[in-house]
VOVODO-304241 format. One line per field, with one value per residue: residue in one letter; z negated, x negated, y of N, C-alpha, C in turn. Coordinates in steps of 0.001 Angstrom, whole numbers, m for minus. Atoms other than C-alpha are relative to their C-alpha. Example, Ala and Ser with C-alpha at 12.3 -4.5 7.8 and 13.67 -1.06 7.14 Angstrom:
BEGIN
resn	c(A;S)
n_zz	c(0;60)
n_xx	c(m890;820)
n_yy	c(m1190;m1190)
ca_zz	c(m7800;m7140)
ca_xx	c(m12300;m13670)
ca_yy	c(m4500;m1060)
c_zz	c(0;m730)
c_xx	c(m900;770)
c_yy	c(1200;1090)
***
This chain:
BEGIN
resn	c(M;A;K;V;L;I;S;P;L;L;F;V;S;L;Q;P;L;L;M;T;I;M;V;G;M;K;H;K;G;I;I;C;G;I;L;A;A;V;C;Y;G;T;N;P;F;G;A;L;P;L;Y;E;E;G;V;N;T;A;S;V;L;F;Y;R;F;F;M;A;V;L;M;L;A;I;M;L;I;V;Q;R;K;S;F;S;V;T;K;G;E;L;K;V;L;G;S;L;G;M;L;F;A;A;S;S;I;T;Y;Y;Q;S;F;H;F;M;D;A;G;I;A;S;T;I;L;F;V;Y;P;V;M;V;A;V;I;M;A;T;F;F;R;E;K;V;T;A;S;T;F;T;S;I;I;L;A;L;V;G;I;G;L;L;Y;K;G;D;A;G;V;A;L;S;T;M;G;V;L;L;V;M;V;S;S;L;T;Y;A;I;Y;I;V;I;V;N;Q;S;S;I;R;M;S;S;L;K;L;T;F;H;V;L;L;I;C;M;T;C;L;L;A;Y;S;F;T;S;P;E;L;H;L;M;L;P;P;S;P;R;A;W;F;F;A;C;W;L;G;L;V;P;T;V;L;S;L;V;F;M;T;I;A;V;H;E;V;G;A;T;P;T;A;I;M;G;A;L;E;P;L;T;A;V;A;I;G;V;M;V;F;N;E;L;L;T;F;R;L;A;V;G;I;V;L;I;L;S;A;V;L;L;I;V;M;G;K;N;F;H;L;R;T;I;T;H;T;I;A;T;L;V;R;K;T;W;R;W;K;S)
n_zz	c(m1141;856;505;m1355;m799;601;134;m1168;m97;1459;m421;m1025;577;662;m1105;62;1487;m73;m1022;430;988;m670;m471;980;m260;m1021;192;703;583;1186;415;508;1181;841;810;1172;1145;301;585;1429;902;25;725;632;m437;190;1212;1424;9;429;1282;717;663;1110;m862;532;m1111;m875;m854;m1022;m909;m1113;m902;m1095;m208;m584;m1077;m820;m202;m322;m1482;m1079;m898;m1222;m1045;m1302;m792;m1171;m1073;m466;171;834;1832;454;m141;157;1325;m88;m294;1261;695;m356;1052;1469;733;m83;623;1228;128;132;1021;905;186;73;1012;621;m784;834;1214;108;m165;1097;523;m371;m686;m1313;m663;585;m507;m1032;m306;130;m380;m1036;117;m733;m1030;537;187;m1810;m254;762;m560;m1541;m38;686;m395;m1826;333;m582;m83;912;m732;211;m330;436;1032;465;m178;1820;1352;m589;305;1455;715;m681;1171;1729;104;296;1146;277;968;1033;117;1636;282;m326;m1105;604;m423;m113;m1549;m924;m227;m721;m1074;m537;m498;m924;m1248;m315;m678;m1611;m728;m670;m634;m1380;5;m525;m366;m924;m448;m616;m1397;m542;m1288;m443;127;926;508;792;1310;1450;1144;1107;767;1320;429;1095;1187;1056;1148;1140;280;501;1299;m57;580;565;875;1185;m278;m569;m1330;m507;m926;610;m1800;430;843;m1193;m1340;178;61;m1638;m1159;656;m307;m1483;m507;598;m1067;m1548;m152;184;360;m1557;m689;205;m540;m1451;m329;1069;m701;m1281;233;592;m1316;m1537;429;1417;1397;396;m276;649;599;265;m446;944;662;m713;1240;575;m920;193;1228;39;m503;747;1496;187;m1090;585;1558;m185;1041;m245;m687;13;m693;m84;m1145;m1126;m328;776;m868;m995;66;m414;m1893;m986;288;m1381;m1588;m667;m329;m1871;m1705;180;m816;m800;m43;111;702;m1110;m1200;835;m933;m865;m120;554;m878;m1018;1116;m323;m1137;m719;891;m360;m797;679;675;m979)
n_xx	c(202;618;m611;m903;575;856;m448;169;1481;368;m211;1355;1419;m730;m759;872;m318;m1792;m849;190;m793;m1417;274;m390;m1220;m1191;83;m982;307;1029;m1041;m784;140;170;m1395;m121;922;m313;m1496;m31;741;m579;m1222;m703;m844;m1588;51;283;m1339;m1220;560;m742;m1634;m1046;m762;732;765;m633;m1576;701;810;m1121;m573;1034;61;m1222;m493;533;m1028;m1922;282;530;m1357;m741;1168;108;m1407;m236;1300;m443;1046;m873;296;233;858;676;m152;1102;m26;m606;1058;1255;m653;m122;1461;332;m911;149;1136;m771;m1046;832;712;m1182;m245;1080;m511;m655;m295;1649;m541;282;1166;1057;m29;m52;1358;614;m680;8;1798;696;m653;1228;940;m670;1036;825;m606;m612;333;585;m998;475;1544;930;m418;238;1218;m60;1654;213;991;1116;m1028;m1303;747;503;m831;m746;1185;m392;m1692;m264;801;m1073;m1186;24;m531;m1872;m421;381;m104;1145;1075;m504;m1043;36;m981;m1357;438;m1361;m110;1836;m500;m730;1111;583;m1519;m843;710;m295;m1098;m391;857;m555;m1304;457;1024;m1354;m335;1447;m63;m1133;m612;m1184;m772;m2200;115;84;m1896;m1243;681;m256;m1390;m865;1186;m681;m1018;m14;264;m1309;m956;935;m209;m575;495;335;m299;m847;1085;m88;m870;724;476;m1027;m356;m362;m238;747;m1082;m20;390;1619;245;m220;745;1116;m153;137;1359;203;m43;m55;1536;973;m95;m480;1043;1395;208;m495;1542;307;3;535;1504;1008;98;51;1100;946;m888;525;m20;m1867;38;820;m645;m1141;574;m1097;m1390;452;m75;m1372;m329;761;m806;m1608;684;8;m1430;m1352;m185;846;1099;1293;919;1684;964;m201;m1101;277;45;m238;m1313;749;833;m832;544;1456;124;m1245;477;580;m1043;m890;1230;854;890;m9;346;1459;1175;635;m1053;m20;1200;431;m1087;1184;1007;m653;m823;1089;561;m1125;m370;925;m770;m1038;758;682)
n_yy	c(1186;1582;963;490;1044;1301;1165;1529;m278;1079;1049;620;450;1050;650;653;568;463;1500;830;138;84;877;914;m389;764;846;129;643;m1072;m1017;510;m293;m1006;m646;854;m954;m1333;71;1044;m1168;m645;486;m795;m1173;1041;227;m1185;m1070;319;m246;m1443;m136;931;1577;1018;78;1244;m865;m566;634;1152;m1268;m37;1244;114;m486;619;1321;m259;m479;1430;915;m439;299;1118;m8;m832;782;988;737;1410;m786;1727;817;914;63;146;m2279;m272;480;m1384;m1289;252;251;m1314;m849;m506;m407;m1473;m346;m170;m1058;m1241;m11;m665;m1183;m1272;435;m866;m1542;47;149;m596;m1118;735;m795;1191;1130;135;74;1436;1276;196;1294;1349;486;873;1609;935;280;739;1117;134;180;939;1757;491;m478;m1288;m755;m1588;m529;m1392;m895;657;m65;m1553;m500;504;m1012;m1480;m42;509;m805;m901;152;54;m1984;m202;m4;m1075;671;m718;1357;131;17;1096;599;1568;1051;740;m779;644;1424;456;m566;996;1116;m390;m211;1144;724;m622;m118;666;m240;m465;1300;634;m1106;m173;1427;500;621;m149;m366;m846;m1264;m529;m384;846;954;m442;159;1166;m249;m908;645;944;m581;229;678;m25;m1052;m146;913;m875;m704;319;m250;m528;m1768;m1546;641;364;m1232;m1342;m719;m1280;m1072;m704;m1046;m275;1710;1016;m1024;259;2090;14;m318;734;1876;m169;m1020;762;921;874;m203;404;1437;1179;m327;525;1739;366;m228;1574;1353;m778;18;803;m369;m1074;m1558;m364;m176;m980;m1308;m938;m1231;m446;454;m431;m1394;m622;m439;m955;m1452;m770;m611;m1038;m1064;m498;m167;m1191;423;m1272;952;m331;367;1766;749;m25;1151;1078;m364;76;993;750;m313;216;1417;m257;387;1800;1368;2;m277;1341;405;m1304;m1219;m267;m1387;m762;m1332;m1619;m576;m186;m786;m1071;m292;m82;m838;m864;m515;m771;m1411;m1437;m348;m462;m1157;m839)
ca_zz	c(m58248;m59740;m62461;m58964;m57785;m60840;m60914;m57383;m57714;m61231;m59651;m56648;m58832;m60856;m58049;m58411;m62433;m61673;m58886;m61214;m64232;m61598;m60512;m64159;m64661;m62330;m64083;m65635;m68617;m70297;m69506;m71217;m74387;m74734;m74990;m77391;m79660;m79345;m79653;m82993;m84684;m84735;m87198;m90124;m88605;m88719;m91985;m94663;m93728;m94556;m97607;m98640;m98654;m100478;m97977;m99167;m97117;m96013;m94719;m93054;m91634;m90297;m88804;m86930;m85916;m85237;m83073;m80957;m80632;m79452;m76549;m75543;m75349;m72982;m70727;m69828;m69591;m67015;m65421;m65054;m67071;m68868;m73119;m72577;m73717;m74235;m77617;m76901;m76049;m79161;m81518;m80106;m80805;m84170;m85035;m83692;m85011;m88514;m88221;m87066;m89730;m92251;m90902;m90942;m94460;m95968;m93475;m95126;m98398;m98710;m97695;m101353;m102809;m101004;m98739;m94578;m93197;m95034;m94605;m91108;m91430;m92745;m90902;m88041;m89318;m87248;m84114;m85891;m87150;m83172;m82357;m85046;m84128;m80436;m81221;m83793;m82706;m78404;m78538;m76269;m75486;m77973;m75221;m76167;m75185;m77076;m80243;m79860;m79233;m82873;m84596;m82516;m83924;m87233;m87903;m86176;m88524;m91960;m91027;m90511;m94129;m95672;m99322;m102491;m103241;m107004;m106482;m106158;m103522;m104961;m105215;m104434;m101171;m99947;m100266;m98486;m95900;m95376;m95119;m92315;m90133;m90427;m89422;m86348;m85242;m85182;m83923;m80576;m81172;m80192;m77634;m75682;m76035;m75195;m72001;m72442;m69324;m69414;m68849;m71610;m72211;m73211;m74983;m77467;m77908;m79047;m81117;m83216;m83216;m85194;m87188;m87955;m89333;m91367;m92400;m93490;m95607;m96943;m98433;m100185;m102594;m104620;m105670;m105072;m101106;m100430;m97451;m97526;m94172;m93684;m95551;m92823;m89369;m89738;m90993;m88247;m85771;m87507;m87653;m84056;m83146;m85285;m82954;m79815;m80044;m82364;m81996;m78101;m76623;m78198;m78008;m74103;m73767;m76216;m74638;m71148;m72247;m73687;m70629;m68389;m70276;m73158;m77397;m77871;m75738;m76406;m79498;m79966;m77912;m80754;m82408;m80761;m83461;m86273;m83878;m83503;m87040;m87308;m84241;m85886;m88979;m87763;m84473;m86643;m90155;m89632;m91685;m91539;m88590;m89881;m88254;m89875;m88361;m85209;m85143;m86390;m83266;m80542;m82164;m81417;m77443;m76840;m78026;m75743;m72924;m73082;m73303;m70222;m68263;m69319;m66444;m64581;m66407;m65890;m66872;m62998;m61965;m65186;m63442;m60830;m61427;m63484;m60407;m58142;m60674;m60603;m57551;m55939;m59051;m58020;m54542;m55489;m57837;m54552)
ca_xx	c(10226;7823;10261;12540;9768;8390;11197;11147;6981;7180;9634;7383;4233;6280;8021;5115;5754;10238;10291;8384;10846;13874;12455;12599;16061;17588;17534;20875;20054;17083;20201;22609;20682;20112;23777;24230;21842;23243;26908;25999;23999;27509;28888;28662;30013;33287;32679;31696;35023;37153;35495;35886;39886;39837;40113;37845;35239;37276;40406;37406;35659;39396;41049;37647;37641;41361;41672;38612;40562;44039;41639;39854;42977;44637;41361;41707;45382;44905;41850;43713;41392;42424;42012;41172;38066;36042;35906;31934;32644;34412;31339;29341;31770;32656;28832;28669;32024;30837;27246;28696;31368;28266;26328;29356;29922;26616;26133;29150;28788;24944;26584;27597;24276;22657;22402;23980;20773;18898;20756;20362;16759;15869;18436;15433;13707;16095;13789;11245;12947;14095;10885;9268;12500;11890;8201;7730;10914;11144;7709;8453;4609;4738;2809;240;3338;6152;3382;2513;6228;7283;4182;5219;9377;8678;6590;8905;11392;9611;9257;13195;13095;14060;14337;11981;8841;10140;12814;13315;15752;18792;17427;21038;21538;17491;19014;21839;20161;18272;20664;22545;19482;19148;22093;22530;18850;20109;23411;20996;18587;22285;23369;19939;20059;23269;24871;28003;28857;32452;32332;30782;34528;36398;33063;33195;36978;36874;33440;35793;38558;37268;35277;38578;39951;36832;37369;40452;39345;37421;39492;41300;38053;38641;41490;39500;39041;42572;43887;45099;46689;44550;46233;46017;45955;42609;42059;43538;41349;38265;39556;39756;36625;35424;36717;36114;32337;30140;31677;33523;31259;27798;28757;30161;26506;24784;25566;24881;21337;20240;21267;20023;16564;15917;16692;13377;13394;17233;16206;13252;15392;18080;15492;18008;20589;18698;18094;21489;22081;19688;20954;24492;22704;21665;24481;27279;26355;23783;21014;17263;14935;11647;8425;8477;11396;10265;7812;9176;12265;9001;7006;10750;10892;7419;8216;11457;9753;6968;9632;11313;8440;6401;3971;4941;3832;455;m2521;m3190;610;m87;m3643;m2647;790;m1884;m3826;m1050;838;m2907;m3971;m55;m93;m3554;m2463;745;m1573;m3420)
ca_yy	c(53223;50976;49723;48846;46787;44829;42289;40475;41167;38939;36632;35914;35440;33161;30891;28356;27510;28103;25685;23343;23768;23783;20319;18799;20685;18590;15914;15683;13628;16614;18923;16910;16412;19775;20592;17665;19161;22694;21699;19149;22500;23948;21726;24193;26768;24593;23240;25922;27827;25180;24306;27806;27114;24161;20993;18177;16529;13147;15947;17568;14884;12929;16380;16554;13185;12966;15961;14857;11505;13297;15358;12155;10261;13122;13392;9815;10093;12488;10694;7655;5973;2288;2432;m1938;m3308;m6204;m8391;m8356;m3791;m4136;m5436;m2595;18;m1229;m1291;2217;3915;2885;3579;7230;7550;6828;9706;12224;11268;12165;14688;17048;15355;17465;20968;20057;19861;22099;25344;23563;25578;23442;20003;20654;20955;17861;15839;16704;13541;11249;11834;10249;7209;6715;6927;4580;2113;2390;1464;m947;m3424;m2701;m1843;2013;3206;6805;8529;11840;14068;12628;12210;16329;17212;15141;17304;20678;19950;18805;21767;24190;22756;22754;27336;27207;26576;29165;27795;29766;27840;27595;26368;22054;20793;18289;15149;13602;16265;14992;11574;11643;13602;11258;8292;10579;10896;7447;5850;8377;7610;3825;4556;6558;3197;1362;3865;3167;m694;m1528;m3431;m1816;m371;2203;6153;8214;9614;6161;4535;8124;7836;4299;5053;7957;6173;3617;6153;7800;4538;4690;7841;7207;4105;6326;8741;6089;5754;8336;10968;14068;12243;11695;14031;17155;19207;22113;25506;27707;29400;29940;25976;24165;27161;25421;21463;22463;23722;20995;17765;19723;21802;19424;16180;15283;17451;16891;12887;12455;14699;12678;9454;10397;11917;8304;6123;8768;9443;7328;7907;9237;12098;12516;12533;14993;17485;17473;20174;22137;21424;22925;25985;26637;27132;29759;31755;31666;32919;35748;36804;36265;36412;39066;37064;38958;36866;37029;36233;32905;32032;33101;31201;28504;29223;29306;26089;24257;25575;24639;20846;21145;21981;19476;17054;18100;18786;15642;14695;18009;20506;21017;23329;23838;25537;27960;28885;29083;31102;33754;33960;34606;36754;39183;38914;40204;42896;44677;44664;46250;48941;49733)
c_zz	c(m4;m407;1184;287;m859;82;1410;m65;m961;241;1211;m582;m208;721;m437;m1750;m37;667;m575;m1287;1003;171;m1482;m505;m196;m641;m1128;m1672;m1415;m504;m1264;m1470;m584;m462;m1258;m1205;m352;m749;m1290;m912;m156;m1674;m1067;m315;m95;m1165;m946;m9;m165;m1422;m896;m220;m801;618;m343;786;501;684;873;724;848;975;722;834;800;1163;1348;489;714;1216;100;945;1365;1018;1145;307;1125;892;812;m440;m1078;m1625;m312;m46;m438;m1945;m247;m214;m1416;m702;83;m744;m1135;m742;192;m336;m1519;99;479;m1273;m1663;m183;217;m980;m976;527;m1209;m1290;m685;277;m1791;m1385;m174;1517;1094;159;m262;208;936;424;309;678;1356;m53;970;1758;m169;m388;726;151;m145;155;1203;m120;m27;770;1516;830;1464;m146;m493;857;m1164;m338;m929;m1531;217;m50;m840;m897;96;m717;m1019;m452;m227;m1052;m1310;287;19;m1696;m659;m1795;m911;m346;m1412;m28;558;446;m640;846;744;1756;742;544;1188;1162;1029;1247;1694;1706;117;1056;1238;700;152;982;1823;21;1181;1512;1201;93;914;653;m284;1376;270;564;m1965;m917;m582;m831;m1275;m244;m519;m1071;m786;85;m853;m1363;m388;m1023;m1137;m628;m980;m1187;m1287;m859;m826;m1420;m1247;m425;445;1851;677;947;m248;1395;m439;m254;779;1189;435;393;1136;1608;224;m48;1255;873;m504;1362;1530;677;m445;67;1749;796;155;m337;1606;228;m99;738;1500;m153;m251;942;1091;m392;m1004;m1382;45;341;m392;m1078;m1011;1128;m1062;m932;414;m1104;m1097;457;3;m809;m441;1024;m122;m520;907;980;m602;m1570;m434;m1088;374;1157;m263;779;m382;776;1499;633;411;1576;1650;m325;843;1319;217;m332;949;944;392;m53;1070;973;m30;891;741;m278;m594;m230;1697;770;m1432;346;987;215;m637;1229;632;m614;481;1236;1056;m1266;638;1164;m79;m287;1312;1257)
c_xx	c(m418;528;1028;m1259;m1057;1223;418;m1620;129;1266;m199;m747;573;886;m635;1096;1868;333;m159;1312;1885;m170;434;1629;1404;427;1564;m9;m455;1285;837;190;m673;1050;270;m369;882;1223;80;m1035;1532;735;m305;674;1338;106;79;1769;1344;143;488;1684;768;m134;m1604;m712;880;816;m1109;m539;1463;m106;m997;108;1380;430;m759;1063;891;m653;m1139;528;825;m932;305;1199;m23;m1052;671;m692;559;m875;m1164;m1497;m381;m426;m1225;m427;136;m1187;m930;525;889;m1431;318;1176;m745;m976;534;401;m825;m969;612;m265;m1035;m651;466;m180;m862;129;632;m1409;m1455;279;152;m1189;m872;m231;m392;m1393;m772;1056;m681;m866;567;m982;m1220;146;213;m1283;m1147;361;m547;m1932;m602;1678;501;m880;49;m1500;830;m873;m697;1152;898;m369;88;1638;723;m510;484;1464;106;m635;629;857;m382;m130;1367;m156;m499;384;m1021;m1006;492;1165;172;1640;671;m663;1378;36;m1329;808;1234;m370;m199;598;751;m699;m456;1230;605;m1890;308;1207;m553;m495;1946;383;m827;397;817;520;1196;m263;1479;m1228;m654;1213;380;m1238;152;1384;m159;m848;745;911;177;m861;1040;586;m819;98;1284;504;m234;793;1570;m815;m86;687;132;m468;1589;748;1316;268;m1269;1048;584;m60;m1658;m806;97;m824;m1443;m173;m43;m1491;m992;m147;m605;m1771;m1042;193;1264;m1335;m1344;m171;m515;m1585;m1080;m305;m607;m1374;m1147;219;m543;m1924;m462;628;m823;175;948;48;m1194;712;1484;m768;483;621;m567;m438;712;346;m634;347;1118;m338;359;1019;998;m270;m1235;m1263;m1437;m660;m1418;m1141;m223;351;201;m1480;m21;1021;m1698;m660;947;125;m911;243;992;m428;m737;1118;803;m929;m853;m1006;360;m221;m1462;m895;m555;1103;m74;m1262;444;1278;m981;m677;418;358;m1702;m284;1146;m268;m1187;150;1131;m143;m850;322)
c_yy	c(m1594;m1115;m808;m1260;m1668;m1352;m1229;321;m1466;m1689;m1148;m663;m1042;m1113;m1285;m692;252;m1120;m1112;m462;m97;m1779;m946;261;m843;m620;600;m835;885;1090;m203;m16;1504;708;m487;990;1616;m260;m418;1292;731;m312;698;903;m607;m697;781;684;m848;m962;1085;m49;m1467;m1364;m882;m505;m1532;837;832;m349;m979;1305;m338;m1005;m188;1101;m88;m1265;393;212;m602;m278;656;m231;m1655;m289;157;m260;m1308;m1676;m1515;1;m1876;m131;m742;m647;m47;1530;311;m91;973;1177;287;792;1937;1331;m230;726;2239;910;377;943;1041;m62;1051;1065;974;m289;598;649;m525;m113;1106;1204;m1569;228;m834;m1754;m357;m377;m991;m1053;m310;m1613;m1075;m430;m885;m881;m344;m312;m1072;m1598;m575;m762;m1358;m1294;m136;676;1167;67;1914;382;1692;963;m82;486;1891;257;m279;1215;1964;223;m100;1500;1796;131;677;2301;182;207;1070;52;655;m1213;m541;m577;m1524;m223;m1817;m1079;m1171;430;m773;m1738;m157;853;m1140;m1209;768;m63;m1514;m1350;872;m418;m1851;m338;470;m1566;m646;m74;m926;m1382;m746;m398;185;827;854;1909;660;478;m900;m594;1237;118;m1371;99;873;m739;m1216;797;485;m785;34;1141;281;m1164;789;1151;m181;m159;1041;1063;1482;m460;34;1699;707;917;2080;1821;1067;25;m434;m1302;m469;636;m1290;m1965;m218;m325;m1305;m1737;471;335;m1109;m1810;m519;771;m110;m1914;m322;676;m389;m1453;4;383;m1748;m760;617;85;m487;462;305;1224;731;635;1396;1260;517;684;1190;281;890;1686;361;355;1384;1032;560;470;1246;848;m391;163;574;m339;214;m1179;675;m373;m1224;m884;338;m381;m1272;m442;m1046;m1598;m1319;229;m362;m1597;m353;46;m681;m1177;m174;m40;m1620;303;1323;953;214;842;297;994;1116;579;395;1495;1366;434;783;1811;1859;627;898;1378;1021;335;1271;1880;1020;703)
***
């Protein structure tokens, strides 16, 4: 009987804190920021199986964006949306497309020089780059909560690193990921600062169309990068996965989040990207969840919670919740 009463008791006791969390989560920008990070974190899940089947980097990325553009075009047609853009919009979209192509190429190429999990970990340098760019060029105030979130997230990411201490990382691999981080950070800042006013669906379609064109040109830079068809139904599945989850869904959610809550909070919530990679490794590939990984996950979630709650997260709320829980629990026992 006691076990049956515990759940309602806990719900009532935690109601003040739950209400505070729900108020914060009502902001669609926060939800979209989290979803964007989780979706983008599944990149290795689709890319690595394609590499195993002998598909080169240019082909993996081309089919990723080809599938994405196709899906977005169908969605725009169904919704009867216009594909037209102005010359001014085309300039911004062209910049975004080239930046995203550069970020994707360098990120996927880094998989050949280091483990995908390590590459995903290092990629998280981009929130710091976004914060520095916004503070330096746009005079955005770096609050104490934002600074604390960055520190917590970076420490958590460091704990997620599973490489052996005696093994040095590839210099080329690190350089590629750093370039990917920088170009992605600039992409986020441009989305935040641009005057473009169009639906996230339409914006993402044009960005990826330009990105796909850049990748087509990239495939002619070397005979080893010429486009090749996916060799099996399994390969086609992962190509479709890359087109939908870490591309269409991630970019649409990210665009909404940046417009709603700003560039820096969206970038910090990107801490969930490597966290997603760890979760996939544990649940799908039976990787070991060590104490170090667990601590890293807790720190990352704390950073995300801090940036999500912002000013609504007060010590008074926690104190009131704990006091209520103790008082109600004491009454139930008596």
